[in-house]
C-alpha positions as CSV (number, residue, x, y, z in Angstrom):
1,M,91.3,120.0,71.0
2,T,93.2,117.8,73.3
3,K,92.6,114.1,73.7
4,R,91.5,113.0,77.1
5,N,93.0,109.9,78.6
6,T,90.6,107.1,78.5
7,P,90.4,105.4,81.9
8,V,91.6,101.9,82.1
9,P,88.7,99.6,82.9
10,I,89.0,98.1,86.4
11,P,87.4,94.6,86.7
12,F,86.6,95.0,90.4
13,D,83.4,96.4,91.9
14,A,83.2,98.5,95.1
15,R,83.0,95.7,97.6
16,E,85.9,93.9,95.9
17,R,88.0,97.0,95.9
18,D,87.2,97.4,99.6
19,L,88.3,93.8,100.3
20,I,91.6,94.3,98.4
21,R,92.3,97.6,100.3
22,R,91.7,95.9,103.6
23,E,93.5,92.7,102.9
24,F,96.6,94.2,101.3
25,G,97.1,97.2,103.6
26,I,99.7,97.4,106.3
27,H,98.8,95.5,109.5
28,F,100.8,95.7,112.7
29,S,103.6,97.5,110.7
30,Q,103.9,94.6,108.3
31,P,102.9,94.9,104.6
32,S,100.7,92.3,103.0
33,Y,101.8,91.0,99.6
34,L,99.7,89.7,96.7
35,A,101.8,86.6,96.6
36,D,100.5,85.7,100.0
37,G,96.9,85.7,98.8
38,I,93.7,86.5,100.7
39,L,93.3,84.4,103.8
40,L,89.9,82.6,104.0
41,R,88.3,81.3,107.1
42,T,87.3,77.6,107.3
43,W,84.2,75.8,108.4
44,R,84.8,74.1,111.8
45,A,81.7,71.8,111.8
46,G,78.9,70.6,109.7
47,P,78.9,69.2,106.1
48,E,81.4,71.9,105.0
49,K,83.9,71.1,107.7
50,D,87.5,72.1,106.8
51,K,86.4,73.7,103.5
52,P,86.9,77.5,103.0
53,K,84.3,80.0,103.8
54,I,84.1,82.2,100.6
55,P,82.9,85.7,101.2
56,P,80.6,87.3,98.5
57,A,83.4,89.6,97.1
58,V,85.8,86.6,96.6
59,R,82.9,84.5,95.2
60,S,82.2,87.1,92.5
61,M,85.9,87.4,91.6
62,L,86.1,83.6,91.5
63,A,83.2,83.4,89.1
64,R,84.9,85.9,86.7
65,G,88.3,84.0,86.9
66,L,90.2,86.8,88.8
67,V,91.1,84.5,91.7
68,E,91.6,80.8,92.4
69,I,91.3,79.1,95.7
70,R,94.1,76.9,96.9
71,P,95.4,75.7,100.3
72,G,98.1,78.0,101.6
73,T,100.7,77.6,104.4
74,Y,98.0,78.3,107.0
75,G,94.5,77.4,105.8
76,W,92.8,78.2,102.5
77,R,93.7,81.3,100.4
78,A,92.4,83.1,97.3
79,F,95.3,83.8,94.9
80,F,95.0,86.2,92.0
81,T,95.2,84.8,88.5
82,A,97.0,86.6,85.7
83,A,93.8,88.4,84.8
84,G,93.4,89.4,88.5
85,I,97.0,90.6,88.7
86,A,96.3,92.8,85.6
87,G,93.2,94.2,87.4
88,V,95.2,95.0,90.5
89,R,97.9,96.6,88.5
90,A,95.2,98.9,86.8
91,L,93.7,99.6,90.3
92,L,97.1,100.6,91.7
93,A,97.8,102.8,88.6
94,D,94.8,104.9,89.4
95,G,95.9,107.0,92.4
96,R,92.3,107.9,93.2
97,R,91.3,104.3,94.0
98,M,94.4,103.2,95.9
99,D,96.8,105.7,97.5
100,A,100.3,105.3,96.1
101,K,102.0,106.0,99.4
102,T,99.9,103.6,101.5
103,Y,100.2,100.8,98.9
104,A,103.7,101.4,97.8
105,H,104.7,97.9,98.8
106,L,102.2,96.5,96.3
107,R,103.4,98.9,93.6
108,E,106.9,97.7,94.2
109,E,105.8,94.1,94.1
110,L,104.2,94.6,90.7
111,G,107.1,96.7,89.3
112,L,105.2,100.0,89.1
113,A,107.1,103.2,89.8
114,V,106.2,104.9,93.0
115,P,105.5,108.6,92.2
116,A,107.8,111.0,94.0
117,T,106.1,113.4,96.4
118,R,106.8,117.1,96.5
119,T,109.1,116.7,99.5
120,D,111.0,113.9,97.7
121,R,111.5,116.1,94.6
122,A,112.7,119.0,96.9
123,V,115.3,116.8,98.5
124,L,116.5,115.5,95.1
125,N,116.8,119.1,93.8
126,N,118.8,120.2,96.8
127,N,121.1,117.2,96.6
128,E,121.8,117.8,92.9
129,G,123.3,121.3,93.6
130,E,125.8,119.8,96.2
131,T,127.7,117.6,93.8
């Protein structure tokens, strides 16, 4: 019998994974990095004026200690804690949950190896024969 790989537990639920995919994708040809955090909107009037609006997905991550809210360069941002970074690392390691090619900039930021595609391997194999 062979041992099956036990999946690494990922601390994010479906709506949190969706938020992470949307926030850290590529927008207008520019990648979004974990170090920049998640931009939060702010209240413009009322008793909460100038305080961050915390969406439910961020609120649940905040309750579990995966993010912390701090003022950023422009407004409030939710930054991942060490436990949150470990969770994102596990999320990126699972290619089914976050595509390695689409989120290569995050994999590079966290020091994870970007898996070579079949075309990359073919180019490498052809170049080895030329030397």
